[in-house]
C-alpha positions as CSV (number, residue, x, y, z in Angstrom):
1,M,52.2,-74.3,8.7
2,A,48.8,-74.6,6.8
3,I,47.1,-73.2,9.8
4,R,49.8,-70.7,10.3
5,S,49.6,-69.5,6.6
6,R,45.7,-69.2,6.9
7,V,46.0,-66.7,10.0
8,S,48.7,-64.7,8.2
9,A,46.4,-64.7,5.0
10,R,43.4,-63.3,7.4
11,I,45.9,-60.7,9.1
12,A,47.7,-59.3,6.2
13,P,44.9,-57.0,4.7
14,L,44.8,-55.5,8.4
15,I,48.5,-54.7,8.6
16,S,48.4,-53.2,5.2
17,V,45.7,-50.9,6.1
18,I,47.4,-50.2,9.3
19,A,50.8,-49.5,7.9
20,C,49.3,-47.2,5.0
21,A,47.8,-45.2,7.7
22,T,50.6,-45.0,9.6
23,V,52.9,-43.9,6.5
24,L,49.8,-41.3,5.5
25,V,50.1,-40.1,9.0
26,V,53.8,-39.9,9.0
27,L,54.3,-38.2,5.1
28,L,51.4,-35.2,6.2
29,P,52.8,-32.1,6.7
30,P,52.5,-30.6,10.5
31,E,49.8,-28.0,9.4
32,L,47.5,-30.7,8.1
33,M,48.0,-32.7,11.3
34,A,46.2,-30.2,13.3
35,R,42.5,-29.8,13.1
36,P,41.8,-27.2,10.6
37,R,39.3,-24.5,11.5
38,V,37.1,-22.1,9.9
39,D,36.0,-18.9,11.7
40,F,33.0,-17.1,10.3
41,T,30.3,-14.9,11.4
42,M,26.8,-15.8,11.7
43,T,24.1,-13.4,9.8
44,V,20.6,-13.7,9.2
45,R,20.4,-14.7,5.5
46,N,17.7,-12.9,3.3
47,D,18.0,-15.9,1.0
48,I,16.3,-18.4,2.6
49,P,15.7,-21.8,0.6
50,L,12.7,-22.4,1.9
51,P,9.0,-22.0,0.4
52,G,7.6,-19.0,0.9
53,E,4.2,-20.2,2.5
54,V,6.4,-22.3,5.3
55,L,8.1,-18.9,6.5
56,A,4.5,-17.1,6.6
57,C,3.0,-19.8,8.2
58,P,4.9,-22.5,9.7
59,P,3.5,-25.9,10.1
60,E,1.7,-26.8,13.4
61,S,4.4,-29.6,14.1
62,V,7.2,-27.0,13.6
63,V,5.6,-24.3,15.6
64,D,4.9,-26.9,18.3
65,R,8.7,-28.3,18.6
66,M,9.6,-24.8,18.9
67,F,7.6,-24.1,21.8
68,E,8.7,-27.2,23.3
69,T,12.2,-25.7,23.0
70,I,11.5,-22.3,24.3
71,L,9.4,-23.0,27.4
72,S,10.5,-23.7,30.7
73,D,10.3,-27.3,32.3
74,S,7.0,-26.7,34.2
75,W,5.3,-24.5,31.3
76,G,6.3,-27.3,28.7
77,I,4.6,-30.1,31.1
78,D,1.5,-27.6,30.8
79,Y,1.7,-27.1,27.0
80,A,2.1,-30.7,26.3
81,S,-0.9,-31.6,28.2
82,L,-3.1,-29.5,26.1
83,D,-5.0,-30.4,23.0
84,E,-4.5,-28.7,19.5
85,S,-7.0,-25.9,20.1
86,E,-5.7,-25.1,23.4
87,R,-2.1,-25.2,22.2
88,R,-3.2,-22.5,19.6
89,I,-4.7,-20.3,22.3
90,Y,-1.9,-21.0,24.5
91,R,0.4,-19.4,22.1
92,E,-1.4,-16.5,21.2
93,R,-1.7,-15.6,25.0
94,F,1.9,-16.2,25.6
95,W,3.2,-13.6,22.5
96,M,0.5,-11.2,24.0
97,V,1.6,-11.6,27.6
98,N,5.3,-11.2,26.8
99,D,5.2,-8.6,24.3
100,P,7.8,-6.2,25.4
101,T,5.9,-3.3,23.8
102,P,2.4,-3.9,24.4
103,T,1.2,-0.5,23.4
104,T,2.2,-0.9,19.8
105,H,1.1,-3.1,17.0
106,E,4.4,-4.7,17.1
107,N,5.4,-8.0,19.0
108,E,9.1,-8.1,19.2
109,L,9.4,-11.2,21.1
110,Y,7.4,-12.8,18.1
111,D,9.3,-11.4,15.4
112,E,12.4,-12.6,17.0
113,Y,11.7,-16.2,17.6
114,M,10.2,-16.3,13.9
115,L,13.5,-14.9,12.8
116,R,15.5,-17.5,14.7
117,L,13.0,-20.2,13.6
118,T,13.4,-19.2,10.0
119,Y,17.4,-19.2,10.8
120,A,17.1,-22.7,12.1
121,L,15.2,-24.0,8.9
122,A,17.4,-22.5,6.8
123,N,20.5,-23.5,8.4
124,F,20.3,-26.4,10.8
125,C,18.3,-29.1,8.9
126,P,20.8,-31.3,7.2
127,H,18.3,-34.3,6.4
128,D,15.0,-32.6,6.2
129,A,14.0,-29.2,5.4
130,L,11.8,-28.9,8.5
131,D,13.7,-30.8,11.1
132,W,16.5,-28.8,13.0
133,D,19.4,-30.7,14.9
134,E,20.5,-29.4,18.2
135,R,22.0,-26.5,17.0
136,G,18.7,-25.3,15.9
137,D,17.5,-25.6,19.7
138,I,20.3,-23.5,21.2
139,A,19.8,-20.9,18.4
140,L,16.2,-20.7,19.6
141,R,16.8,-20.8,22.8
142,F,19.7,-18.2,23.0
143,G,19.5,-16.3,19.7
144,V,22.3,-16.5,16.9
145,P,25.6,-15.9,18.4
146,P,27.9,-13.1,17.1
147,S,30.4,-15.6,15.3
148,R,30.9,-19.5,15.3
149,S,34.2,-21.5,14.6
150,L,34.0,-24.8,12.7
151,F,36.6,-27.6,13.4
152,M,36.9,-30.0,10.4
153,G,38.0,-32.9,12.2
154,D,41.2,-34.9,12.5
155,V,42.9,-37.1,9.8
156,L,41.2,-40.2,11.8
157,P,37.4,-38.7,12.1
158,Y,36.2,-41.3,14.4
159,I,39.0,-39.9,17.1
160,E,38.0,-36.0,16.6
161,P,34.8,-35.6,14.4
162,P,33.9,-32.2,12.9
163,A,32.7,-29.5,15.6
164,E,31.3,-26.2,15.8
165,F,32.1,-24.0,18.6
166,W,29.5,-21.1,19.4
167,V,30.5,-18.2,21.6
168,Y,27.9,-15.7,23.3
169,P,30.1,-13.0,25.0
170,R,27.2,-11.5,26.6
171,I,25.8,-14.4,28.5
172,G,29.6,-15.7,29.3
173,M,29.5,-19.1,28.1
174,S,30.3,-21.3,25.0
175,V,28.6,-24.3,23.3
176,R,30.1,-27.0,21.4
177,F,28.4,-29.1,19.0
178,I,30.0,-32.3,17.1
179,D,29.0,-34.2,14.1
180,P,30.0,-38.1,15.2
181,A,28.2,-39.9,12.3
182,L,30.0,-37.5,9.6
183,K,26.0,-36.9,8.3
184,G,26.0,-33.4,9.0
185,W,23.6,-34.0,12.0
186,Y,25.3,-31.8,15.0
187,Q,24.8,-32.5,18.7
188,V,25.8,-30.9,22.1
189,G,28.8,-32.7,23.3
190,T,32.6,-32.9,23.2
191,D,33.4,-37.1,23.4
192,L,32.3,-39.8,21.5
193,K,31.8,-42.0,24.3
194,Y,28.8,-39.9,25.5
195,L,27.2,-39.8,22.2
196,T,25.2,-41.7,20.0
197,D,25.3,-42.5,16.1
198,G,23.5,-39.1,15.5
199,R,20.7,-40.2,13.3
200,G,18.0,-37.5,14.7
201,P,17.0,-35.2,17.5
202,G,16.9,-36.2,20.9
203,A,19.8,-38.5,19.9
204,S,22.4,-36.8,22.5
205,Q,23.3,-38.4,25.6
206,V,25.9,-36.1,27.1
207,T,26.0,-36.6,30.6
208,G,28.1,-34.1,32.0
209,P,31.7,-32.2,31.1
210,I,34.4,-34.5,30.6
211,E,37.9,-34.0,32.1
212,Y,39.5,-32.4,29.2
213,G,38.4,-29.6,26.7
214,W,36.0,-27.8,29.1
215,G,37.2,-24.5,29.8
216,K,35.2,-21.9,32.0
217,L,33.0,-20.6,29.0
218,E,32.5,-24.2,28.1
219,A,31.5,-25.2,31.4
220,E,29.3,-22.4,32.1
221,G,27.3,-22.9,28.7
222,Y,26.8,-26.5,29.7
223,R,25.4,-25.3,32.9
224,V,22.9,-22.8,31.3
225,I,21.9,-25.3,28.4
226,Q,20.6,-27.7,30.9
227,D,18.8,-25.0,33.0
228,V,15.5,-23.6,31.9
229,P,15.4,-21.7,28.6
230,T,16.4,-18.2,28.4
231,A,13.6,-15.8,27.9
232,Y,14.4,-13.0,24.9
233,E,15.6,-10.1,26.3
234,Y,14.2,-7.1,24.2
235,Q,17.1,-4.5,23.5
236,Q,15.3,-0.7,23.1
237,P,16.5,1.0,20.1
238,A,17.6,3.7,22.6
239,E,18.0,4.1,26.3
240,P,15.0,3.7,28.3
241,L,12.9,6.3,29.3
242,L,12.2,6.5,33.1
243,L,8.5,6.1,33.0
244,L,7.1,6.6,36.8
245,Y,2.9,5.3,36.9
246,E,0.1,4.2,39.3
247,V,-3.3,3.1,38.2
248,V,-6.0,4.3,40.7
249,T,-9.8,3.8,40.7
250,A,-12.8,5.5,41.7
251,A,-16.5,5.5,41.2
252,G,-17.3,6.3,37.6
253,L,-21.1,6.9,36.1
254,D,-23.7,4.4,34.8
255,G,-22.0,1.4,36.9
256,A,-18.6,2.3,35.3
257,T,-15.6,2.5,37.2
258,D,-13.3,5.5,36.7
259,V,-9.7,4.3,36.0
260,A,-6.9,7.1,36.4
261,I,-3.4,6.0,34.8
262,N,-1.2,8.6,36.1
263,W,2.7,9.1,35.3
264,Q,5.4,11.3,35.3
265,V,8.7,11.5,33.4
266,P,11.8,13.5,34.5
267,M,12.3,16.6,31.8
268,S,15.9,16.1,31.9
269,Q,15.5,13.1,30.0
270,L,13.7,14.5,27.3
271,S,15.4,15.8,24.0
272,F,14.6,19.7,23.4
273,S,14.8,21.5,20.0
274,E,15.0,25.3,19.1
275,A,11.2,26.9,19.2
276,E,10.1,29.0,16.4
277,D,8.5,31.2,19.0
278,G,11.5,31.4,21.7
279,G,12.4,28.8,24.0
280,L,12.6,25.1,23.9
281,R,10.4,22.7,22.8
282,A,9.9,18.7,23.0
283,S,7.5,16.2,21.7
284,I,6.1,13.0,23.5
285,V,4.0,10.1,21.9
286,K,1.8,8.7,24.4
287,R,0.2,5.0,23.9
288,I,-2.2,3.1,26.1
289,R,-3.4,-0.3,25.5
290,I,-6.0,-2.5,27.9
291,L,-6.2,-6.2,27.3
292,S,-8.9,-8.4,28.9
293,A,-8.4,-11.3,31.3
294,D,-8.2,-13.5,27.6
295,N,-5.7,-11.0,26.5
296,D,-8.1,-9.5,23.9
297,V,-7.6,-5.7,23.1
298,L,-10.5,-3.5,24.5
299,N,-9.0,-0.2,23.9
300,S,-5.9,1.3,22.2
301,Q,-5.4,5.1,21.8
302,V,-2.5,7.2,20.7
303,R,-1.8,10.8,21.7
304,Q,0.9,13.7,21.0
305,Q,1.9,16.4,23.5
306,T,4.2,18.9,23.1
307,I,6.1,20.5,26.3
308,H,7.8,23.6,26.6
309,C,10.6,24.7,28.7
310,E,12.1,28.7,28.9
311,C,15.7,28.0,29.0
312,R,18.2,24.9,29.1
313,E,19.1,25.5,32.9
314,A,15.3,24.7,33.5
315,L,16.0,21.1,32.4
316,E,18.2,20.2,35.2
317,S,15.7,21.4,38.0
318,G,14.8,17.9,38.5
319,L,11.1,18.8,37.4
320,L,9.0,16.0,36.5
321,I,6.4,16.1,33.6
322,T,3.0,15.0,35.4
323,D,-0.2,13.7,33.0
324,E,-2.9,11.4,33.6
325,W,-5.1,8.9,31.4
326,R,-8.9,8.4,32.2
327,V,-10.5,5.6,31.2
328,D,-14.2,4.1,32.1
329,M,-14.1,0.3,32.7
330,R,-16.4,-2.2,33.9
331,P,-15.5,-4.0,36.9
332,G,-13.0,-7.1,36.4
333,E,-9.6,-8.0,35.7
334,Y,-7.2,-6.4,33.2
335,T,-3.9,-5.5,32.0
336,I,-3.1,-2.0,31.4
337,A,-0.3,-1.0,29.3
338,I,1.2,2.3,29.1
339,S,4.4,3.8,27.0
340,V,5.6,7.2,26.8
341,E,8.1,8.1,23.9
342,D,10.4,10.9,23.2
343,S,9.9,12.0,19.5
344,L,13.5,13.3,19.2
345,S,15.5,10.7,20.7
346,G,13.3,7.4,20.6
347,R,13.7,7.1,24.0
348,R,10.8,5.1,25.6
349,G,9.4,4.3,29.1
350,I,7.2,1.3,29.1
351,G,4.7,0.0,31.9
352,R,2.3,-3.2,32.2
353,S,0.0,-3.4,35.1
354,S,-2.5,-6.3,35.8
355,V,-5.4,-4.2,37.4
356,H,-8.6,-5.4,39.6
357,V,-11.1,-2.7,38.7
358,Q,-13.3,-2.6,41.6
359,D,-17.2,-2.5,41.7
360,Y,-18.5,0.9,43.3
361,T,-22.4,0.1,42.9
362,A,-22.9,-1.8,46.0
363,S,-25.2,-0.5,48.6
364,R,-22.9,-0.2,51.3
365,L,-19.8,2.0,52.7
366,L,-17.4,2.0,49.8
367,M,-14.0,4.0,49.5
368,S,-12.1,4.8,46.4
369,D,-8.3,4.2,46.2
370,I,-6.0,6.6,48.0
371,Q,-4.5,9.3,45.8
372,L,-1.2,10.5,46.9
373,A,-1.1,14.0,45.6
374,T,0.9,17.3,45.4
375,E,-2.0,19.6,45.6
376,V,-5.8,19.5,46.0
377,G,-7.2,22.8,44.7
378,S,-9.1,24.4,42.0
379,G,-8.3,24.1,38.0
380,D,-9.2,22.7,35.0
381,R,-7.0,19.4,35.2
382,F,-6.8,16.2,37.1
383,L,-10.1,16.6,38.2
384,R,-11.8,14.3,41.0
385,M,-15.6,15.4,41.7
386,G,-14.8,19.0,40.1
387,R,-11.9,19.2,42.3
388,M,-8.1,19.3,41.3
389,V,-6.0,16.6,42.5
390,V,-2.6,16.6,41.1
391,P,-1.2,13.1,41.4
392,K,2.4,12.1,42.6
393,P,3.0,8.6,41.2
394,V,6.5,8.2,42.2
395,H,5.3,8.2,45.7
396,A,8.6,9.3,47.3
397,F,8.5,12.7,49.4
398,L,11.3,14.5,51.3
399,A,11.4,14.5,54.7
400,S,11.2,18.2,55.1
401,G,7.7,18.4,53.2
402,E,4.3,17.2,53.7
403,L,2.1,14.5,52.0
404,V,-1.1,15.1,50.9
405,I,-3.9,12.4,50.9
406,Y,-7.2,12.3,49.0
407,F,-10.0,9.8,49.0
408,E,-13.8,9.5,48.3
409,L,-16.8,7.7,50.0
410,Y,-19.8,6.3,48.7
411,G,-22.6,4.9,50.4
412,L,-22.8,7.4,53.4
413,S,-25.5,7.4,55.7
414,E,-27.6,10.7,55.6
415,D,-27.9,12.7,59.2
416,K,-30.6,14.7,60.2
417,D,-29.0,17.8,58.7
418,G,-28.5,16.3,55.4
419,G,-25.1,15.6,55.4
420,S,-22.7,12.9,56.8
421,R,-20.7,12.2,59.6
422,F,-17.7,9.5,59.8
423,T,-14.2,9.1,61.5
424,V,-11.1,8.7,59.9
425,T,-8.0,6.8,61.3
426,T,-4.7,7.2,59.9
427,Q,-1.8,4.7,60.8
428,V,1.7,5.3,59.6
429,E,4.1,2.4,60.0
430,G,7.7,2.1,58.6
431,R,8.7,-1.2,57.1
432,E,12.1,-1.1,58.8
433,Y,10.7,-0.5,62.4
434,R,8.1,-3.3,61.8
435,A,10.8,-5.6,61.0
436,Q,12.3,-4.9,64.5
437,K,9.5,-5.8,66.5
438,S,9.8,-8.6,69.2
439,W,8.2,-11.8,69.1
440,L,6.0,-10.7,71.8
441,Q,5.2,-7.4,70.5
442,R,4.1,-9.2,67.2
443,L,1.9,-11.7,69.5
444,L,0.2,-9.0,71.1
445,G,-0.1,-6.8,68.3
446,I,1.6,-3.9,69.5
447,Q,2.5,-1.3,67.2
448,K,6.2,-0.3,67.2
449,K,7.1,3.1,65.6
450,A,3.8,3.6,64.3
451,V,1.9,6.9,64.1
452,S,-1.8,6.9,64.6
453,S,-4.4,9.6,64.7
454,E,-8.2,9.7,64.5
455,V,-10.7,12.4,63.7
456,V,-14.2,13.1,63.2
457,A,-15.0,14.6,59.6
458,V,-18.3,15.6,58.0
459,G,-19.4,15.8,54.5
460,D,-22.0,15.2,51.8
461,A,-24.3,12.2,51.8
462,P,-24.2,9.5,50.0
463,R,-20.9,10.6,48.3
464,T,-17.9,13.2,49.8
465,Q,-14.6,14.0,49.1
466,Y,-11.9,14.1,51.7
467,W,-8.6,15.1,51.9
468,Y,-5.6,16.2,54.2
469,S,-2.0,16.3,54.6
470,I,0.6,14.8,56.7
471,L,4.1,16.6,58.1
472,L,6.8,14.6,57.3
473,T,9.5,16.4,59.3
474,N,11.9,14.2,61.3
475,M,10.8,10.8,59.6
476,K,13.6,8.7,58.3
477,T,14.4,7.4,55.5
478,D,12.1,4.1,55.0
479,I,9.0,2.8,53.1
480,Y,5.8,3.2,55.1
481,D,2.3,1.8,55.0
482,L,-0.6,4.1,55.4
483,L,-3.5,2.6,56.5
484,I,-6.7,4.5,56.5
485,V,-10.1,3.2,58.4
486,V,-13.2,5.2,57.8
487,K,-16.3,4.3,60.0
488,D,-19.9,5.9,59.1
489,V,-20.8,7.5,62.4
490,N,-24.6,6.7,61.5
491,S,-24.6,3.2,60.0
492,K,-21.4,1.9,61.9
493,Q,-20.4,0.7,58.6
494,E,-16.4,0.2,58.1
495,V,-14.4,0.5,55.2
496,S,-10.4,0.6,54.7
497,R,-7.5,0.8,52.3
498,I,-3.8,1.1,52.4
499,V,-1.1,2.3,50.4
500,S,2.7,2.7,50.3
501,F,5.4,5.8,50.3
502,T,8.9,6.5,50.6
503,V,10.5,9.0,53.0
504,V,14.1,10.3,51.6
505,E,16.2,12.8,52.9
506,E,17.5,15.9,50.7
């Protein structure tokens, strides 16, 4: 009996606790038995409770952790291997290379991530002002969701702890966070058996979706967040303006290279207003920025242009506004950014190209880039060696039209008459036809459905211009590669260039 009495004395308190909990659960009204849920909209706060210097210049450790969060796996490994100074250079180049509007002083990518970082520091740091939980990681990678739901947890919190449920409608996913230790530190997950006590970042041990509680949105969310981080997608303030452009190089003066950035925009996409002197008028702002291989800004210019139109019917004619930007550059590797903005509507076309600027000073036969043009003649615009060459950056031509080809030659040998003689071989081959070659034709180098011609031409020495046209009649819709090979008759030197164009039916 004594032994039984001691056992009863030990069990009695436990039985009392269980009984009280049972009575409490039975007496609670049904509406409190369910998990309370609070829906609220996530908005960026203006009254961030952090020191101003932290927001203006976050500590190196904070920026480091942000980069580890937003970089993909391969980039993250590269970043982690750098020292402190190299990381700083890496970040500067990262913002520059990924700037969605490279021709302006604003960097929307940097501004967006700093906004996300500010929000994470202000809202998801339960223990330390500069140490965010996994909600902050997701907010940095995917942005702040339009809204989120907060579940307060069940009566017995360790059975179902407090949770947050974020929905990203545009991505088509949702993410669930739980607070297993009831300390305000949230981790990605749905069930306690996959989680630690939630004492700090990186403590989550979610291994995969469990058998219940995961809908399609949540399963997609789990898949996406395990993948590489999502890059910030820049949303232009207005519908993008169609911008067609190309970069063409030729020999310049004093050892520099003449770089022409030719561009076109459809007149129908611009906004016109009534002009005081009659007709219609539109205004566009053109910007260009040239970056070195180290992403240093070498040249930045802004110009404004006014366009006149006689009547509104002309806007639907399919006309393209054609213009160019000429810059002298030294040989090397560059990034050229260009933008054209409609002043009335705010629509903007943006382009960026990595460009190899060739050296045309060598003492041998050289050839400029091939310029596909609509016209070669006389005029005061689009001048190439004193002659007007109207570019067509779209590189698309009607099957019933013709293709005008222009290029320049340098280093030609002088013959006895003071001029030069050279052969021009032209070969045009459709990519669709090339794909249909048999293995034997590829082995023997036999051209299938390729158009080839060769002519002997004369020109000045040592520099000359050359242009001719090709009729596109009966050519099928396809992308064609145009190869031009030039051979100096006197020196026997050869040079070649290739360019692509598209033939479309009317």
